[in-house]
C-alpha positions in Angstrom: 127.5 -17.9 89.8 124.8 -20.6 90.3 125.4 -22.7 93.3 123.6 -25.5 91.5 126.4 -25.9 89.0 129.8 -25.5 90.6 132.7 -25.1 88.1 135.9 -27.0 88.2 139.1 -26.2 86.3 141.3 -29.1 85.1 145.0 -29.2 84.2 146.3 -32.5 82.8 150.0 -33.3 82.3 151.9 -36.4 81.4 151.6 -39.4 79.0 148.5 -40.8 77.3 147.9 -43.1 80.2 147.5 -40.0 82.4 145.2 -38.5 79.7 142.9 -41.5 80.1 142.9 -41.1 83.9 141.9 -37.4 83.3 139.2 -38.5 80.9 137.7 -40.8 83.5 137.7 -38.1 86.2 136.2 -35.6 83.9 133.5 -38.0 82.9 132.6 -38.6 86.5 132.5 -34.9 87.2 130.2 -34.2 84.2 128.1 -37.2 85.1 127.5 -35.7 88.6 126.7 -32.3 87.2 129.9 -30.3 87.7 130.8 -27.9 84.9 134.3 -27.9 83.5 135.9 -24.5 82.8 139.3 -23.5 81.2 139.4 -20.4 83.4 141.1 -20.3 86.8 139.0 -17.2 87.7 135.7 -18.9 86.9 136.5 -22.2 88.7 135.4 -22.9 92.2 138.2 -25.5 92.5 141.1 -26.7 90.3 142.3 -30.3 89.8 145.9 -30.8 88.6 146.7 -34.2 87.0 150.5 -34.6 87.4 153.4 -36.5 85.9 156.2 -37.7 88.1 158.3 -39.9 85.9 161.5 -37.8 85.4 162.9 -34.7 87.1 161.7 -32.3 84.4 158.2 -33.7 84.6 158.2 -33.3 88.4 159.3 -29.7 88.0 156.6 -29.0 85.5 154.0 -30.6 87.7 155.0 -28.6 90.8 155.0 -25.4 88.7 151.5 -26.2 87.4 150.3 -26.8 91.0 151.8 -23.5 92.2 150.2 -21.6 89.3 146.8 -23.1 90.1 147.2 -22.2 93.8 148.2 -18.6 92.9 145.4 -18.1 90.4 142.6 -19.9 92.2 143.7 -21.1 95.7 141.6 -24.3 95.9 143.6 -27.2 94.3 143.3 -31.0 94.4 146.3 -32.9 93.0 146.2 -36.3 91.4 148.5 -38.4 89.2 151.9 -40.0 89.3 153.5 -37.2 91.3 151.1 -37.9 94.1 152.5 -41.4 94.5 156.0 -40.1 95.1 155.8 -39.6 98.9 155.0 -36.2 100.3 156.8 -34.0 97.7 153.6 -32.2 96.8 152.6 -31.4 100.4 156.1 -30.3 101.2 156.3 -28.0 98.2 152.7 -26.8 98.3 151.2 -27.4 101.8 148.0 -25.5 100.9 146.7 -28.1 98.4 143.4 -29.5 99.5 144.1 -33.2 98.8 146.7 -35.4 97.0 146.1 -38.8 95.3 148.1 -41.1 93.1 147.4 -42.2 89.5 144.2 -43.9 88.3 142.4 -42.7 91.4 139.0 -41.4 90.1 137.2 -42.4 93.3 139.7 -40.7 95.6 139.6 -37.5 93.5 135.8 -37.5 93.5 135.8 -38.0 97.3 138.0 -34.9 97.6 135.7 -32.9 95.2 132.6 -33.9 97.2 134.3 -32.8 100.4 135.4 -29.4 99.2 132.8 -28.7 96.5 129.6 -30.6 97.1 127.1 -31.0 94.3 123.8 -32.8 94.0 123.2 -34.6 90.7 120.3 -33.6 88.6 119.7 -36.3 86.0 117.5 -34.1 83.9 120.0 -31.3 83.3 123.4 -33.0 83.8 124.1 -34.7 80.5 127.2 -36.6 79.4 127.7 -38.3 76.1 128.0 -42.1 76.1 131.7 -42.0 75.3 132.4 -39.7 78.3 134.4 -36.5 78.4 137.6 -36.7 76.4 140.6 -34.4 76.0 141.5 -35.6 72.5 140.0 -34.4 69.3 136.8 -36.1 68.3 138.4 -38.2 65.5 140.9 -40.2 67.6 140.9 -41.6 71.1 143.2 -43.5 73.5 141.9 -46.8 74.7 143.6 -48.0 77.9 143.4 -51.8 78.2 145.3 -52.3 81.5 146.9 -50.5 84.4 150.3 -51.1 86.1 153.2 -53.3 85.1 154.8 -56.6 86.2 158.3 -55.7 84.9 160.9 -54.3 87.2 163.1 -52.3 84.7 165.9 -50.8 86.8 165.4 -47.3 85.3 161.7 -47.2 85.9 159.4 -46.6 88.9 156.1 -47.1 87.1 155.2 -50.2 89.2 155.8 -48.2 92.4 153.5 -45.5 91.1 150.8 -47.5 89.4 151.1 -51.0 90.8 151.3 -54.4 89.2 149.5 -55.3 86.0 145.7 -55.2 86.2 143.9 -56.0 82.9 140.5 -54.5 82.1 137.8 -57.1 81.2 137.9 -57.6 77.5 134.1 -57.1 77.1 134.4 -53.7 78.9 137.3 -52.7 76.6 135.3 -53.6 73.5 132.2 -51.8 74.8 134.2 -48.6 75.3 135.7 -49.0 71.8 132.3 -49.4 70.3 131.0 -46.3 72.0 134.0 -44.3 70.8 133.5 -45.4 67.2 129.8 -44.6 67.4 130.7 -41.1 68.6 132.8 -40.5 65.5 136.3 -41.7 66.5 138.2 -42.8 63.4 141.4 -44.0 65.2 141.8 -46.0 68.3 145.2 -45.8 70.0 145.6 -48.9 72.3 147.7 -48.0 75.3 148.8 -49.5 78.6 152.1 -49.8 80.4 152.7 -53.1 78.7 150.2 -53.8 75.9 151.6 -57.3 75.0 151.0 -58.5 78.6 147.3 -57.9 78.4 145.5 -60.7 80.2 148.6 -62.2 81.9 147.2 -61.4 85.3 143.9 -63.2 84.6 145.5 -66.1 82.8 144.0 -65.0 79.5 140.5 -65.9 80.7 137.7 -65.9 78.3 135.3 -62.9 78.4 132.4 -62.1 76.2 131.6 -59.4 73.7 128.3 -59.2 71.9 127.4 -62.6 73.2 130.5 -64.2 71.7 133.5 -65.5 73.7 136.7 -63.5 73.5 140.0 -64.2 75.3 141.6 -61.5 77.4 144.7 -61.4 75.2 146.5 -58.9 72.9 146.1 -60.8 69.6 142.5 -61.6 70.2 141.7 -58.1 71.3 143.5 -56.6 68.3 141.5 -58.8 66.0 138.2 -57.7 67.6 139.2 -54.1 67.5 140.1 -54.5 63.8 136.5 -55.5 63.1 135.2 -52.1 64.1 136.1 -50.4 60.8 138.5 -47.8 62.1 142.3 -47.4 62.4 143.7 -49.4 65.4 147.2 -48.6 66.5 149.2 -50.5 69.1 151.4 -48.6 71.6 153.9 -49.7 74.3 154.3 -53.3 73.2 156.9 -55.2 75.2 158.9 -57.6 72.9 157.3 -60.9 74.0 157.2 -63.8 71.4 153.4 -63.3 71.3 153.9 -60.0 69.4 154.6 -62.1 66.3 150.9 -63.1 66.3 149.6 -59.6 65.6 151.9 -59.0 62.5 149.6 -61.1 60.2 146.7 -58.9 61.3 148.6 -55.9 60.1 149.3 -57.5 56.8 145.6 -58.3 56.4 144.7 -54.7 57.1 142.8 -55.5 60.2 145.0 -53.2 62.4 147.5 -50.6 61.3 150.9 -51.9 60.3 152.5 -49.9 63.1 154.3 -51.3 66.2 155.5 -49.1 69.0 158.0 -51.3 70.8 160.7 -49.8 73.2 163.9 -51.7 72.8 165.9 -49.3 75.0 169.4 -50.5 74.0 171.2 -53.1 72.0 174.2 -54.1 74.1 173.6 -57.3 76.1 175.3 -56.1 79.3 173.5 -52.8 79.4 170.2 -54.5 78.7 170.8 -56.9 81.6 171.6 -53.9 83.8 168.3 -52.4 82.7 166.6 -55.7 83.4 165.3 -55.8 79.8 165.4 -58.7 77.2 169.1 -59.0 76.3 169.5 -60.1 72.7 169.8 -57.6 70.0 170.7 -60.4 67.5 167.4 -62.0 68.2 165.6 -58.6 67.9 167.1 -58.1 64.4 166.0 -61.5 63.3 162.5 -60.8 64.5 162.4 -57.4 62.8 163.5 -59.2 59.6 160.7 -61.8 60.0 158.1 -59.1 60.7 159.0 -57.3 57.5 158.7 -60.5 55.6 155.2 -61.1 56.9 154.1 -57.5 56.6 156.4 -55.5 54.2 154.6 -52.2 55.1 155.1 -52.4 58.8 156.3 -49.2 60.5 158.5 -49.7 63.6 158.8 -47.1 66.3 161.1 -47.5 69.3 162.8 -45.6 72.1 166.3 -45.8 73.5 168.2 -44.6 76.5 171.7 -43.2 76.1 174.3 -42.7 78.8 172.9 -45.4 81.1 175.1 -45.9 84.1 178.3 -47.8 83.1 177.7 -47.5 79.3 181.0 -47.4 77.6 181.8 -45.7 74.2 182.1 -49.2 72.7 178.7 -50.2 74.0 177.1 -47.0 72.8 178.6 -47.6 69.3 177.1 -51.1 69.4 173.7 -49.3 69.8 174.5 -47.1 66.8 175.3 -50.2 64.8 172.0 -51.7 65.8 170.1 -48.7 64.7 171.9 -48.6 61.4 171.1 -52.3 60.8 167.5 -52.2 62.1 166.5 -49.2 60.0 163.6 -48.3 62.3 161.1 -45.8 61.0 160.6 -43.7 64.1 163.0 -43.4 67.0 162.8 -41.4 70.3 165.9 -41.2 72.5 166.5 -39.9 76.0 169.5 -39.3 78.2 169.4 -41.5 81.3 167.9 -39.5 84.2 168.2 -40.7 87.8 164.7 -41.0 89.1 164.1 -41.1 92.8 163.4 -44.7 93.8 164.9 -46.3 90.6 167.2 -49.2 91.2 169.6 -48.0 88.5 170.6 -45.1 90.6 172.8 -47.4 92.7 174.8 -48.6 89.7 178.4 -47.4 89.5 180.1 -45.3 86.8 177.3 -42.8 85.9 178.1 -41.2 82.5 179.1 -37.5 82.5 176.1 -35.3 81.4 178.1 -33.7 78.6 179.0 -37.2 77.3 175.3 -38.1 77.5 174.4 -35.0 75.5 177.0 -35.9 72.8 175.8 -39.5 72.5 172.2 -38.4 72.2 173.1 -35.9 69.4 175.0 -38.6 67.6 172.2 -41.1 67.8 169.6 -38.7 66.7 171.7 -37.5 63.8 172.1 -41.1 62.6 168.3 -41.6 62.9 167.5 -38.4 61.0 169.6 -39.7 58.1 167.7 -43.0 58.2 164.4 -41.3 58.5 165.1 -38.8 55.7 166.1 -41.7 53.4 163.0 -43.8 54.2 160.6 -40.9 53.8 162.2 -39.9 50.5 161.2 -43.3 49.1 157.6 -42.3 49.7 157.7 -39.5 47.2 155.5 -40.4 44.3 153.5 -42.9 46.4 149.7 -42.5 47.1 148.7 -42.7 50.7 145.5 -42.6 52.7 145.7 -40.0 55.5 143.6 -38.8 58.3 143.1 -35.0 58.6 144.1 -33.6 62.0 144.0 -29.9 61.5 143.1 -27.2 58.9 144.6 -23.7 58.7 145.0 -20.9 56.2 147.9 -22.7 54.5 146.0 -26.0 54.0 145.4 -29.2 55.9 147.6 -31.2 58.2 147.1 -35.0 58.3 148.8 -38.2 59.3 149.3 -41.5 57.5 149.1 -45.0 59.0 152.8 -44.6 59.8 152.2 -41.6 62.1 150.8 -41.6 65.7 149.5 -38.3 66.9 151.8 -35.9 68.6 154.9 -38.1 68.5 155.5 -39.0 64.8 155.5 -37.0 61.5 152.8 -35.2 59.6 151.6 -35.0 56.1 151.0 -31.4 54.8 148.4 -31.0 52.1 149.0 -27.6 50.5 146.1 -25.4 49.5 143.4 -27.9 50.4 140.8 -26.9 53.1 139.5 -30.3 54.2 137.4 -31.4 57.1 139.1 -32.4 60.4 138.6 -36.1 61.0 138.1 -37.2 57.3 140.1 -39.7 55.4 141.6 -38.5 52.1 144.0 -39.9 49.5 147.2 -37.9 48.7 150.1 -38.3 46.3 153.4 -37.5 48.1 155.4 -34.8 46.4 158.1 -33.9 48.9 159.7 -35.0 52.2 162.3 -34.1 54.9 163.7 -35.9 58.0 160.3 -36.1 59.7 157.4 -35.0 57.5 155.8 -35.4 54.1 154.0 -33.1 51.7 151.3 -34.1 49.3 148.6 -33.1 46.9 145.0 -34.3 47.1 144.1 -37.3 44.9 140.7 -38.3 46.3 138.4 -38.5 49.3 
């Protein structure tokens, strides 16, 4: 093995925000001339990017660290688990270093200490868009870090700090580089996308010599001018959200809104420290659909929150029935170390939590199946994600990668990353099937 090109293995766990952190670290490594290898045996050192949000994620992260130590022996740990006290050091005392999330500099300091490498600008080449873990045709675009909210079930502010918005010109420059590299879909992410710019009082930045405010609606409009799909994730239900709905109706950004409502009962929402008016939410959904009839709404909910009664859970079911959301994810309340909700009384029995989760998802499957059945016979533009011996797998504007449904195009071997038009011929609770109409 050449000493001039040390190799680093990289394991990345967690949410898209952690994926972006990993991309930044990988970009720095490649910029400095390190090679990235998928093999523990070939690596001179392994970096594990962890998740620490819920108990199962902590267990998965600790297991991944243990595997890296066993297979390689030299391990640096980064990510959200690193921000949760000394759990990593106690479990795996042989790790070389531990950092928290969005800690590119700290990770590189540890790499330099344990695997020094001099940069050769003539041989160490990195593409302008950096090193990414996603396929070439879509990319996550992180616009801010941290969160100003203090939801009682969440420890993200403790892990990632308060809101820090990226300069709008920097965000747009990254978006342009991604599009120039072949990206067809930008997935805008943060911990709270609708709060973008709050911390800097929406100050005016510049993009291409033109003024542009550091604000979600203005950013969405600018991204919509790049000629690719732009999808908004993790949008907190501020009144300002109403401003981006016309952009969706005009086709500037995708008519897709990922907005976690978490519950419908006013008392539970207050205990969660979330906006507490399901009646107002239903009115806003109705208004959004009037402005943009094609809008697709995704949301997440927590069942079995401490103190949740059967009546309050049934109120949540009534809300889901009335709201007719397109995509729903639901989770049983999980006590996270450091979360304020742990101190609440009357925790719901785990078996009852499981029952409520099953009832909610059964209801949503019925809603989803009915809504998708209405698409049979329609013609949709889709983006091809994968091709195998059975045909092509694609997504419509209604489907975010890895979390929503798919569109299967039988018998058609297309190119990954191309847009095609299909006529929908069949559906189930989650997915669609179609035949090629045009490209």
